Structures are given as C-alpha cells and as structure tokens.
Backbone as JSON, one array per atom type, in Angstrom:
{
  "sequence": "MISLPDDWTLPMGMTFTAGVANNEGYQYYQSVNNYTAAEWSQMESAVALFLPAAGNRYGSDVNYVRLVR",
  "N": [[-15.38, 5.59, 9.64], [-14.1, 6.07, 6.44], [-15.16, 6.56, 3.22], [-14.14, 6.23, -0.12], [-14.17, 7.19, -3.58], [-13.37, 5.07, -6.43], [-11.62, 6.37, -8.24], [-10.39, 8.33, -6.72], [-8.6, 11.26, -5.7], [-6.19, 12.49, -3.56], [-6.45, 15.58, -1.88], [-4.26, 18.34, -2.56], [-1.39, 18.77, -0.56], [-2.3, 17.37, 1.65], [-2.49, 14.49, 3.86], [-3.17, 10.97, 3.96], [-3.89, 7.92, 5.47], [-4.56, 4.8, 4.54], [-6.33, 1.85, 5.57], [-7.22, -0.97, 7.68], [-8.67, -1.19, 10.79], [-8.22, -3.56, 12.21], [-5.73, -4.43, 11.34], [-3.67, -2.94, 12.62], [-4.68, -2.32, 15.08], [-7.16, -0.59, 16.96], [-6.24, 1.57, 18.47], [-4.03, 2.62, 17.09], [-5.21, 3.63, 14.71], [-6.71, 5.65, 15.76], [-4.94, 7.65, 15.94], [-4.21, 8.59, 13.45], [-5.11, 10.27, 10.36], [-6.47, 12.55, 11.34], [-8.3, 15.42, 11.06], [-8.72, 18.96, 10.65], [-11.62, 21.13, 10.69], [-11.54, 22.69, 8.37], [-9.73, 21.22, 6.79], [-11.18, 18.84, 6.53], [-13.28, 19.79, 5.02], [-11.99, 20.19, 2.59], [-11.49, 17.5, 1.98], [-14.13, 16.56, 1.71], [-14.87, 18.05, -0.53], [-13.37, 16.74, -2.39], [-14.82, 14.48, -2.67], [-14.77, 12.63, -0.54], [-16.27, 10.52, 1.85], [-17.49, 10.53, 5.06], [-18.38, 8.17, 7.42], [-19.74, 7.92, 10.43], [-18.67, 5.84, 13.09], [-18.58, 3.66, 15.9], [-16.9, 1.69, 18.28], [-16.59, -1.93, 18.11], [-17.44, -5.08, 16.63], [-17.49, -8.48, 17.39], [-18.46, -11.45, 16.46], [-21.25, -12.0, 18.4], [-20.59, -10.17, 20.29], [-20.24, -6.79, 21.33], [-18.03, -4.14, 21.53], [-16.22, -1.39, 23.09], [-17.96, 0.77, 22.66], [-18.82, 4.08, 22.66], [-20.39, 7.17, 23.38], [-19.78, 9.85, 21.35], [-19.15, 13.21, 21.63]],
  "CA": [[-15.03, 5.0, 8.38], [-14.06, 7.01, 5.32], [-15.39, 5.89, 1.95], [-13.55, 7.01, -1.21], [-14.45, 6.64, -4.9], [-12.24, 4.35, -7.03], [-10.69, 7.28, -8.9], [-10.18, 9.43, -5.78], [-7.29, 11.9, -5.61], [-5.98, 13.21, -2.3], [-6.21, 17.01, -2.08], [-2.87, 18.79, -2.47], [-0.9, 19.17, 0.76], [-2.9, 16.58, 2.73], [-2.05, 13.11, 3.99], [-4.23, 10.01, 4.28], [-3.39, 6.58, 5.69], [-5.62, 3.8, 4.36], [-6.11, 0.62, 6.31], [-8.3, -1.59, 8.43], [-8.27, -1.12, 12.2], [-7.75, -4.87, 12.69], [-4.32, -4.62, 10.98], [-2.78, -2.28, 13.57], [-5.39, -2.08, 16.32], [-7.92, 0.66, 16.91], [-5.48, 2.67, 19.07], [-3.21, 3.22, 16.03], [-6.03, 4.38, 13.78], [-7.2, 6.86, 16.43], [-3.88, 8.65, 15.89], [-3.96, 9.01, 12.06], [-6.26, 10.82, 9.64], [-7.17, 13.55, 12.15], [-8.4, 16.6, 10.23], [-9.45, 20.13, 11.13], [-12.85, 21.34, 9.91], [-11.14, 23.19, 7.04], [-9.14, 20.09, 6.04], [-12.24, 17.91, 6.16], [-14.01, 20.43, 3.94], [-11.24, 19.84, 1.37], [-11.73, 16.07, 1.71], [-15.49, 16.45, 1.19], [-14.87, 18.6, -1.89], [-12.76, 15.7, -3.22], [-15.82, 13.4, -2.62], [-14.57, 11.68, 0.55], [-17.49, 10.4, 2.63], [-17.25, 10.06, 6.42], [-19.49, 7.45, 8.05], [-19.35, 7.75, 11.84], [-18.8, 4.49, 13.65], [-17.96, 3.55, 17.21], [-16.79, 0.35, 18.79], [-16.38, -3.02, 17.16], [-18.27, -6.26, 16.86], [-16.86, -9.76, 17.15], [-19.56, -12.38, 16.69], [-22.37, -11.29, 18.99], [-20.07, -9.21, 21.26], [-20.02, -5.41, 20.88], [-17.06, -3.57, 22.47], [-15.69, -0.04, 22.93], [-18.98, 1.72, 22.17], [-18.94, 5.26, 23.49], [-21.03, 8.3, 22.74], [-18.8, 10.9, 21.07], [-19.84, 14.51, 21.55]],
  "C": [[-15.08, 6.09, 7.32], [-14.18, 6.2, 4.03], [-14.89, 6.81, 0.83], [-13.92, 6.38, -2.55], [-13.19, 5.97, -5.48], [-11.2, 5.28, -7.64], [-10.34, 8.49, -8.04], [-8.75, 9.94, -5.82], [-7.22, 12.71, -4.33], [-5.75, 14.69, -2.59], [-4.75, 17.38, -1.81], [-2.52, 19.22, -1.06], [-1.47, 18.39, 1.92], [-2.29, 15.19, 2.76], [-3.25, 12.24, 4.33], [-3.58, 8.64, 4.4], [-4.55, 5.61, 5.59], [-5.31, 2.58, 5.21], [-7.37, 0.12, 6.97], [-7.84, -1.64, 9.88], [-7.74, -2.45, 12.71], [-6.27, -5.1, 12.38], [-3.38, -4.09, 12.05], [-3.41, -2.13, 14.95], [-6.03, -0.71, 16.31], [-7.14, 1.83, 17.51], [-4.64, 3.38, 18.01], [-4.06, 4.1, 15.14], [-6.73, 5.57, 14.43], [-6.19, 7.98, 16.31], [-3.55, 9.12, 14.47], [-5.24, 9.54, 11.46], [-7.12, 11.72, 10.53], [-7.14, 14.86, 11.37], [-9.12, 17.73, 10.96], [-10.73, 20.25, 10.29], [-12.51, 21.82, 8.5], [-10.55, 22.08, 6.18], [-10.23, 19.11, 5.61], [-13.1, 18.49, 5.04], [-13.32, 20.16, 2.6], [-11.48, 18.38, 0.99], [-13.13, 15.88, 1.13], [-15.58, 16.98, -0.24], [-14.26, 17.6, -2.88], [-13.6, 14.42, -3.19], [-15.45, 12.28, -1.64], [-15.84, 11.68, 1.39], [-17.15, 9.81, 3.99], [-18.5, 9.41, 6.97], [-19.1, 7.21, 9.5], [-19.6, 6.33, 12.32], [-18.12, 4.49, 15.02], [-17.95, 2.09, 17.62], [-16.48, -0.67, 17.72], [-17.26, -4.19, 17.55], [-17.47, -7.5, 16.51], [-17.89, -10.82, 17.48], [-20.75, -11.62, 17.23], [-21.93, -10.29, 20.06], [-19.87, -7.84, 20.62], [-19.17, -4.73, 21.95], [-16.72, -2.13, 22.12], [-16.71, 0.94, 22.36], [-19.07, 2.86, 23.17], [-19.66, 6.34, 22.68], [-19.98, 9.39, 22.56], [-19.56, 12.2, 20.9], [-18.91, 15.56, 21.04]]
}
C-alpha cells in the first residue's frame, strides 16, 4: 500500500496508477507502480509512504499470504 498526502505531486518523469486492488484484481496491481530503488527514493522525497502488505482478508478468511524476500 502506498499512502500519499492530500497535496501530493508526482515527481517529474514518473508515473503512478492509483486504485484499489478489488477494482481490477490483485494480478493487475502487481504489474503497475513497480519502481527501482532510485525511483522509490524520488517517491520518498515527495513524501510517499510505502506500507508493506501481503495477501487479502475476506471476513475471517486470509488468502495469498506469502513471505516476500
């Protein structure tokens, strides 16, 4: 999950696709907003906050949880 301030401005030359995984499915959102370490450094400088998350929860079911290394 990426959290952005209300007045956030995308760094020059970068792209960002906002959305909720439920709209398109998690497979789609695995293919967008992929950044190199240098690009993510630009995002952090623009006050973007990355909160790692894995899987999903529906009621009491938890699915697609994997350890990412």
